[in-house]
C-alpha positions in Angstrom: 0.0 0.1 0.1 1.5 3.5 -0.9 2.3 5.7 2.0 0.2 8.9 2.0 2.1 12.1 1.1 1.3 14.9 4.1 2.4 18.3 4.3 2.3 20.5 7.3 3.3 23.6 8.8 4.0 24.0 12.9 2.9 27.6 14.7 4.5 28.3 17.8 2.1 30.2 20.4 3.9 32.3 22.8 3.5 32.3 26.3 1.0 35.5 27.0 -1.2 34.3 24.0 -4.6 31.5 24.2 -5.7 29.8 21.5 -8.7 28.0 20.4 -9.4 25.7 17.6 -12.8 24.5 17.2 -13.1 23.1 13.5 -11.8 25.5 11.2 -12.3 28.3 13.4 -9.3 29.5 15.1 -9.9 31.7 18.0 -6.5 33.9 19.6 -6.7 35.9 22.5 -3.7 37.9 23.7 -3.1 41.3 25.9 -4.3 43.4 23.3 -7.5 41.7 22.5 -8.7 39.0 20.8 -9.4 38.0 17.0 -11.3 34.9 15.4 -11.1 33.7 11.4 -12.7 31.0 9.7 -10.7 29.0 7.4 -13.8 26.7 6.5 -13.1 27.8 2.8 -10.0 25.6 3.2 -11.6 22.3 2.1 -9.0 19.3 2.9 -6.9 21.1 5.5 -6.9 20.5 9.2 -6.0 22.6 12.0 -5.6 21.1 15.2 -4.1 22.0 18.7 -0.8 19.9 19.2 -0.6 21.2 22.7 -1.4 24.7 24.5 2.0 26.1 22.9 2.1 24.6 18.7 -0.5 24.5 16.2 -0.5 21.9 13.6 -2.0 23.2 10.1 -1.7 19.7 7.6 -3.3 18.0 4.2 -3.1 14.7 3.2 -2.2 13.8 -0.3 -2.8 17.7 -1.2 -3.1 18.9 -4.8 -0.9 22.5 -5.3 -4.3 24.4 -4.0 -3.7 22.7 -0.6 -0.3 22.5 -0.5 -0.3 26.6 -1.0 -3.1 27.3 1.6 -1.3 25.6 4.4 1.2 28.3 4.1 -1.6 30.8 3.7 -3.4 29.9 6.7 -0.4 29.3 8.8 0.8 33.0 7.9 -2.7 34.4 8.8 -2.6 32.7 12.1 0.9 34.0 13.0 -0.1 37.6 11.7 -3.1 37.3 14.3 -0.8 36.1 17.3 1.7 39.1 16.1 -1.4 41.3 16.3 -2.5 40.3 20.0 0.8 41.0 21.2 1.9 43.7 19.5 -0.5 45.4 17.0 0.1 46.6 13.8 0.7 50.6 12.8 0.5 52.0 9.1 2.0 55.5 8.9 0.9 57.9 5.9 1.9 61.1 4.5 -0.2 64.0 3.5 1.6 65.2 0.3 0.7 68.3 -1.2 1.9 71.2 -3.6 -0.7 73.4 -4.5 -3.8 73.2 -2.3 -3.0 72.3 1.4 -5.4 69.4 2.1 -7.0 68.9 5.6 -7.9 65.4 6.9 -10.7 64.9 9.5 -11.5 61.6 11.3 -15.7 61.6 11.8 -17.0 58.3 13.3 -16.2 55.7 11.2 -15.1 57.8 8.2 -12.1 59.9 7.3 -13.2 63.0 5.6 -10.2 64.6 2.8 -11.5 68.2 2.2 -9.7 70.8 -0.3 -7.8 68.1 -2.0 -6.7 69.5 -5.4 -9.2 72.4 -4.7 -12.0 70.5 -5.1 -15.2 71.9 -3.3 -16.9 68.3 -2.1 -14.7 66.5 0.3 -13.5 63.0 -0.2 -14.4 59.8 1.9 -12.5 57.1 2.9 -14.0 53.9 5.0 -12.4 53.2 8.4 -12.7 49.1 8.5 -13.0 47.2 11.5 -12.0 48.4 15.0 -8.9 50.5 13.6 -8.1 53.7 15.7 -7.2 56.5 13.4 -5.1 59.7 14.5 -4.4 62.9 12.3 -1.2 64.3 13.2 -0.2 67.5 11.5 1.2 65.7 7.9 0.7 62.2 9.1 -2.3 59.7 9.8 -1.4 57.0 11.5 -3.8 53.8 12.1 -3.2 51.5 14.6 -4.9 48.0 15.3 -4.7 44.3 16.1 -6.2 42.7 12.5 -3.2 43.7 9.9 -6.1 43.1 7.3 -8.5 45.8 9.1 -5.4 48.0 9.5 -4.1 47.5 5.5 -7.6 47.9 3.9 -8.2 51.2 6.0 -4.7 52.5 4.6 -5.9 50.9 1.1 -9.3 53.1 1.4 -7.0 56.5 2.1 -4.8 56.1 -0.6 -7.3 55.3 -3.1 -9.6 58.4 -2.0 -6.5 60.5 -3.2 -5.9 59.2 -6.0 -5.7 61.4 -9.0 -7.0 60.0 -12.5 -6.9 62.6 -15.1 -3.6 64.2 -14.7 -0.1 63.5 -14.8 0.9 62.0 -11.2 4.6 63.1 -12.1 3.4 66.3 -11.9 0.6 66.1 -9.8 2.2 64.6 -6.7 -0.8 65.5 -4.4 -2.4 63.0 -2.3 -1.7 60.8 0.8 0.3 57.8 0.6 2.0 55.1 2.9 5.4 55.2 3.8 5.7 53.0 7.2 4.2 49.5 8.0 5.3 48.5 11.7 
């Protein structure tokens, strides 16, 4: 009888983090909060808690898709662990040469006024439980979920995207310059 091919990855859990695995749902709790992610879309992948400090992601007789998903899910779980212990911070720079841009946080939206002298403000959505601070020409986006922090920063960048002008001349906009 042929031996089954198995691919697996191990993720180590730090002392201050608690992980629960219920089927394909992973819940990570730490000093900064807790994150929960459902991996039920990944068919053929098993996620199990080896002991309190190790998670095993494995697939038996995997095709290319399952092989890739093992590494992807391990990366997601590592990001969740990093998020509940250290958090994530993106810094964006407000750049303008022609008209001074003013940025304000109102509820779950970021209002960008006077961009290229426009009368109508541009709006970017804040995703999830993310904190946004405006300090002079810097915008700081912080949170424990890397996907929410990254998407909020991308929404701010996209809100100031210039379509009909030469981007080499009109450098105005808001751009990510640091990821921590």
